[in-house]
C-alpha positions as CSV (number, residue, x, y, z in Angstrom):
1,M,-7.8,22.1,8.8
2,K,-4.4,20.5,8.9
3,Y,-1.7,19.3,6.5
4,G,-3.7,21.1,3.9
5,L,-7.0,18.3,4.7
6,N,-9.9,18.3,5.8
7,I,-10.2,14.9,7.6
8,S,-13.4,14.3,9.8
9,E,-13.2,14.0,13.5
10,T,-15.5,11.0,13.3
11,G,-16.6,8.2,11.3
12,G,-18.0,4.6,11.6
13,L,-14.5,3.6,10.0
14,D,-11.3,5.5,10.3
15,F,-10.1,3.7,6.8
16,V,-11.4,1.9,3.9
17,S,-9.4,0.7,0.7
18,I,-10.2,-0.9,-2.4
19,G,-7.8,-3.9,-3.7
20,A,-7.4,-7.2,-4.5
21,L,-7.0,-9.8,-1.7
22,I,-4.2,-12.4,-2.5
23,H,-2.8,-15.2,-1.0
24,R,1.6,-15.5,-1.2
25,L,3.2,-18.1,-1.2
26,D,6.5,-17.8,0.6
27,P,9.1,-21.4,0.5
28,G,11.6,-18.7,2.6
29,I,15.1,-18.5,1.6
30,I,14.5,-21.7,-0.8
31,P,14.1,-20.9,-4.0
32,F,11.0,-22.0,-6.0
33,R,12.7,-24.4,-7.8
34,K,13.8,-26.7,-4.9
35,A,10.9,-25.7,-2.4
36,T,9.0,-28.6,-0.9
37,E,6.7,-26.3,1.6
38,C,5.5,-22.7,1.8
39,K,3.8,-20.4,4.1
40,I,0.8,-18.8,2.8
41,H,0.2,-15.4,4.1
42,V,-2.5,-13.4,3.1
43,S,-2.2,-9.9,1.6
44,G,-2.7,-7.3,-1.0
45,G,-1.0,-3.8,-1.0
46,E,-4.2,-1.7,-0.1
47,F,-5.7,-4.5,2.0
48,N,-2.4,-4.1,3.9
49,C,-3.0,-1.0,5.1
50,A,-6.4,-1.7,6.5
51,A,-5.1,-4.7,8.3
52,N,-2.0,-2.6,9.8
53,L,-4.3,0.4,11.2
54,A,-6.6,-2.1,12.5
55,D,-4.0,-4.7,14.0
56,C,-1.3,-2.2,15.1
57,F,-3.3,1.1,15.6
58,G,-6.5,-0.2,16.8
59,M,-8.5,1.6,14.0
60,N,-11.8,0.6,12.3
61,T,-11.2,-0.4,8.9
62,G,-12.9,-1.7,6.3
63,V,-11.4,-3.6,2.4
64,V,-14.1,-3.5,-0.8
65,T,-13.0,-6.2,-3.0
66,A,-13.9,-9.6,-4.6
67,M,-14.2,-12.7,-2.4
68,V,-14.7,-16.7,-4.3
69,D,-16.6,-19.1,-2.4
70,Y,-14.2,-22.0,-2.5
71,P,-11.6,-23.1,0.3
72,I,-9.1,-20.6,-0.5
73,G,-11.4,-17.7,-0.4
74,D,-12.5,-19.1,3.0
75,L,-8.6,-19.1,4.2
76,I,-8.4,-15.3,3.2
77,A,-11.2,-14.3,4.4
78,E,-10.6,-16.3,7.8
79,R,-7.4,-13.8,7.7
80,V,-9.2,-10.5,7.3
81,R,-11.4,-11.3,10.1
82,A,-8.3,-12.3,12.6
83,M,-7.1,-8.8,11.3
84,G,-10.0,-6.6,12.4
85,V,-10.9,-5.1,8.9
86,K,-14.5,-5.2,8.2
87,P,-15.3,-6.6,4.4
88,F,-17.1,-5.3,1.6
89,Y,-17.1,-8.2,-0.6
90,K,-18.8,-8.9,-4.7
91,R,-18.9,-12.6,-4.4
92,F,-18.0,-14.6,-7.3
93,K,-19.0,-18.7,-7.3
94,H,-15.8,-21.0,-8.2
95,N,-16.9,-23.5,-10.9
96,G,-14.8,-26.1,-9.4
97,V,-11.9,-26.6,-12.4
98,N,-10.4,-23.0,-13.4
99,G,-12.1,-20.3,-11.4
100,P,-12.9,-17.4,-10.7
101,N,-10.1,-17.4,-8.7
102,M,-8.2,-15.3,-5.8
103,A,-4.8,-14.6,-7.1
104,T,-1.6,-16.5,-6.3
105,V,1.7,-14.4,-5.5
106,Y,5.1,-16.6,-5.4
107,S,7.6,-14.6,-3.5
108,D,11.1,-16.5,-1.8
109,R,12.5,-14.2,0.7
110,G,16.4,-14.6,-1.4
111,Y,19.6,-14.5,1.2
112,G,22.5,-12.0,1.3
113,V,23.8,-11.7,-2.4
114,R,20.7,-13.2,-4.2
115,A,18.1,-11.3,-4.5
116,P,14.3,-12.5,-3.6
117,V,12.1,-13.5,-6.6
118,V,8.2,-12.6,-7.2
119,F,6.2,-14.0,-9.9
120,Y,2.1,-14.2,-10.1
121,N,-0.5,-16.5,-11.7
122,R,-3.3,-13.7,-11.5
123,S,-5.4,-16.1,-14.1
124,N,-9.1,-15.7,-13.7
125,E,-8.7,-13.5,-10.9
126,A,-12.1,-12.6,-9.6
127,A,-11.0,-9.0,-8.4
128,A,-9.9,-8.2,-12.2
129,Q,-13.6,-8.5,-12.7
130,L,-14.3,-5.7,-10.7
131,K,-16.0,-2.9,-12.3
132,P,-17.8,0.3,-12.3
133,G,-21.2,-0.1,-10.7
134,D,-20.5,-3.3,-9.0
135,V,-19.5,-1.2,-5.4
136,D,-22.8,-0.1,-3.6
137,W,-20.8,3.3,-2.5
138,K,-23.9,4.4,-0.3
139,A,-23.6,1.2,2.0
140,V,-19.8,1.8,2.2
141,F,-20.0,5.5,3.3
142,S,-23.0,5.2,5.7
143,G,-21.9,5.4,8.4
144,G,-19.3,7.6,7.5
145,V,-15.6,7.2,6.5
146,R,-12.5,9.6,7.4
147,W,-9.9,8.1,4.6
148,F,-10.4,6.1,1.5
149,H,-7.1,4.5,-0.1
150,S,-6.5,2.2,-3.4
151,G,-3.4,1.5,-5.2
152,G,-1.8,0.9,-8.6
153,I,-1.5,-2.6,-8.4
154,F,-5.3,-3.0,-8.3
155,A,-5.5,-0.2,-10.9
156,A,-3.3,-2.5,-13.3
157,L,-5.4,-5.8,-12.9
158,S,-7.7,-5.1,-16.1
159,E,-9.7,-2.3,-17.7
160,T,-12.3,-1.9,-15.4
161,T,-10.6,-1.7,-12.3
162,G,-9.1,1.4,-12.5
163,P,-12.3,3.3,-13.6
164,L,-13.9,1.7,-10.5
165,I,-11.5,3.1,-8.4
166,A,-12.0,6.1,-9.9
167,E,-15.6,6.1,-9.1
168,G,-14.5,5.0,-5.7
169,M,-12.5,8.4,-5.4
170,K,-15.1,10.5,-6.5
171,A,-17.7,8.8,-4.0
172,A,-15.5,9.2,-1.4
173,K,-15.1,12.8,-2.1
174,A,-18.7,13.2,-2.4
175,A,-18.7,11.7,1.2
176,G,-16.1,13.9,2.8
177,A,-13.3,11.4,3.1
178,V,-9.7,12.2,2.2
179,T,-8.9,10.2,-0.3
180,S,-5.0,8.4,-0.8
181,F,-3.3,6.2,-3.6
182,D,-0.1,4.3,-3.8
183,L,1.0,4.4,-6.8
184,N,2.7,1.0,-6.9
185,Y,4.0,1.0,-10.2
186,R,4.0,-2.6,-11.4
187,A,5.5,-2.9,-15.3
188,K,4.4,-6.7,-15.4
189,L,1.0,-6.0,-14.3
190,W,0.6,-2.9,-16.9
191,N,2.3,-4.9,-19.8
192,I,-0.3,-7.3,-20.0
193,W,-2.4,-5.1,-21.2
194,G,-1.9,-1.6,-22.2
195,G,2.0,-0.8,-21.1
196,L,3.3,2.6,-20.1
197,E,0.6,4.7,-21.9
198,R,-2.4,2.7,-20.7
199,A,-1.0,2.9,-16.9
200,Q,-0.4,7.0,-17.0
201,A,-3.9,7.8,-18.7
202,V,-5.8,5.2,-16.0
203,V,-3.6,6.8,-13.3
204,R,-4.3,10.4,-14.1
205,S,-7.9,9.9,-14.1
206,I,-8.1,8.5,-10.3
207,V,-5.5,11.3,-9.2
208,E,-7.6,14.1,-10.2
209,N,-9.5,13.1,-6.9
210,V,-6.3,12.3,-4.8
211,D,-5.4,14.1,-1.6
212,V,-2.4,12.1,-0.5
213,L,0.1,10.2,-2.8
214,V,2.4,7.6,-1.5
215,G,5.2,6.7,-4.7
216,N,9.1,7.0,-5.2
217,E,10.9,9.1,-8.2
218,E,10.1,6.2,-10.3
219,D,6.4,5.6,-9.7
220,L,6.2,9.4,-9.8
221,Q,7.9,9.4,-13.5
222,L,6.0,5.5,-14.8
223,G,2.9,6.3,-13.2
224,L,2.3,10.1,-13.3
225,G,4.4,10.6,-16.4
226,V,6.4,13.5,-14.7
227,P,10.0,13.7,-15.7
228,G,12.7,13.1,-13.5
229,P,14.6,16.6,-12.7
230,D,18.3,17.1,-13.7
231,V,19.7,16.6,-9.9
232,A,20.8,13.5,-9.4
233,A,20.2,12.2,-5.5
234,K,24.0,11.6,-4.4
235,S,22.8,8.1,-3.0
236,K,19.3,6.4,-2.5
237,L,18.8,7.7,1.0
238,D,19.1,11.4,-0.7
239,P,15.5,12.6,-0.9
240,S,17.0,15.7,-3.3
241,T,15.7,13.9,-6.6
242,F,12.1,13.2,-5.0
243,F,11.7,16.8,-3.3
244,G,13.0,18.0,-7.0
245,M,10.1,16.5,-8.5
246,I,7.4,17.8,-6.5
247,D,6.3,21.1,-8.2
248,Q,5.9,19.1,-11.6
249,V,3.6,16.7,-9.7
250,I,1.4,20.0,-8.3
251,A,1.3,21.8,-11.3
252,K,-0.5,18.5,-13.0
253,Y,-2.5,17.4,-9.9
254,P,-3.2,21.0,-8.2
255,K,-5.4,19.1,-6.0
256,V,-2.8,16.8,-4.0
257,K,-1.5,18.1,-0.7
258,I,0.6,15.4,0.4
259,V,3.4,13.2,-1.2
260,A,5.5,10.6,0.6
261,T,7.5,8.1,-0.1
262,T,10.5,5.3,1.5
263,L,13.8,5.6,1.2
264,R,15.6,2.1,0.6
265,E,19.2,2.0,-0.3
266,V,19.6,-2.2,-0.8
267,H,23.1,-3.5,0.4
268,S,22.2,-7.1,0.1
269,T,18.6,-8.8,0.2
270,S,19.4,-9.1,4.3
271,H,20.9,-5.5,4.7
272,H,19.2,-2.0,3.6
273,S,19.3,1.2,4.9
274,W,16.2,3.0,5.2
275,G,14.1,6.4,5.8
276,A,11.3,8.4,4.2
277,V,10.2,11.7,3.1
278,A,7.2,13.8,2.5
279,W,6.2,16.9,1.4
280,I,3.1,18.3,3.7
281,D,0.9,21.0,1.8
282,G,4.4,23.0,0.9
283,K,6.7,21.5,3.3
284,T,9.0,19.3,3.4
285,F,10.1,16.5,6.1
286,V,13.0,13.7,6.3
287,S,12.9,10.6,9.0
288,P,16.0,9.2,10.3
289,T,17.6,6.8,8.8
290,C,18.2,3.3,10.2
291,E,20.0,-0.1,9.1
292,L,17.5,-2.8,8.6
293,N,18.7,-6.9,8.9
294,I,15.8,-8.0,7.2
295,L,13.5,-10.9,7.4
296,D,10.9,-10.7,5.0
297,R,10.8,-7.2,2.7
298,V,7.5,-7.7,1.6
299,G,5.1,-5.0,2.7
300,G,7.8,-2.5,4.3
301,G,6.2,0.2,2.0
302,D,2.8,-0.8,3.0
303,G,3.9,-0.6,6.3
304,F,5.1,2.9,5.9
305,A,1.9,3.9,4.1
306,S,-0.4,2.6,6.9
307,G,2.3,4.3,9.7
308,F,1.7,7.4,8.0
309,F,-1.9,7.4,7.8
310,Y,-2.2,6.9,11.3
311,G,-0.2,9.8,12.3
312,L,-2.5,11.6,10.0
313,L,-5.6,10.7,11.5
314,S,-4.8,10.9,14.6
315,G,-3.5,14.6,14.3
316,E,0.2,14.0,15.1
317,S,2.8,16.7,13.9
318,E,3.9,16.3,10.3
319,Q,7.1,15.0,11.4
320,E,5.8,12.4,14.0
321,A,3.7,10.8,11.2
322,V,6.4,10.6,9.0
323,S,8.6,9.0,11.7
324,L,5.8,6.7,12.8
325,G,5.3,5.8,8.9
326,W,9.3,5.3,9.0
327,A,9.3,3.3,12.0
328,H,6.1,0.8,11.4
329,G,7.4,0.1,8.0
330,A,10.8,-0.9,9.3
331,L,9.5,-3.1,12.0
332,L,7.6,-4.7,9.8
333,T,10.3,-6.6,7.6
334,T,11.3,-7.9,11.0
335,F,8.2,-10.1,10.7
336,P,7.4,-13.3,8.3
337,G,4.1,-12.3,5.7
338,D,3.1,-8.9,4.1
339,T,0.9,-7.4,7.5
340,T,2.2,-6.0,10.5
341,M,2.6,-7.6,13.6
342,A,3.8,-4.7,15.5
343,T,2.2,-3.3,18.8
344,V,1.5,0.8,18.6
345,E,3.8,1.0,21.8
346,Q,6.7,-0.6,19.6
347,V,6.0,1.8,16.5
348,R,6.3,4.7,18.6
349,A,9.1,3.9,21.0
350,F,11.3,2.9,17.5
351,A,10.2,6.3,16.1
352,R,11.7,8.1,19.4
353,G,14.8,6.5,18.8
354,G,14.3,3.0,20.5
355,S,17.1,0.6,20.6
356,A,16.7,-3.5,19.9
357,R,17.8,-3.9,23.8
358,I,15.5,-7.1,25.6
359,Q,12.2,-5.3,26.8
360,R,12.0,-7.3,30.2
């Protein structure tokens, strides 16, 4: 046992996540009200981790999700294949008029003092219709799965997605997989159908079977209902507030062995200070900090989570796992889109303190 976890040495799949696949329309630094063209990025908080672990870190990964048989679904499925992720789809037919749909997220990048703006069209979203009983968990876990993951964005989509995650977590534990959950509290999504109280009830039912939590102080307070401590951090990069909440998290959820998050001080849209921290089986670890010149901030947190999970799955030291997550999340903000374009060599070099000098 390492990190307080029983991580299987072998498995047909190193990592499987369940969540919604979306396509993000990105007009770059132009706000949507003035946009004339957009890039299309395939994304999903839960999928991003599986994609990053496969494409950058060479792991065997899968995603459990909904897929609609129409051209947008085809576009998304092509990107899943390109990232090397094995799909476990429940398929839906599109009626040619109003769905079911693959969700659209609209997100400009902002610039300087102008913040990015994010809004959604998740009407009649296929993934929100997924419910307990829809997934053949025996088939998902049949070849062995080492790590199973989901997140708060998928949990917030409807009254059935949270119970489906909870069902998956129980199946994962029964199959011997480590389980993780990224709290990713999104008030806009929860406010549609339940609000804060419902969010905490749903998340509580999931986290009862979770080994590894990802979430910052706000996620812990809003998603888990853990009150913030009296101590106030001196800056966004000061981990004292986060570590001050861990005792209450573990008192509520004693099965949780690891809690980790990124630390981000936003000086402007294009300039962030970046760090990461983790509480691992009673010990605390802090990454280096760096200054980021942001190209596209979306997906940085998932970049951290996937690099961190890679470190743990690979048996690295706790400090190295935190540093790998920190380095990969930092690099991810230098690429367009939500998923990685980094190589594992680049991540390891930056985690060791590499510079941006030209590589010849």
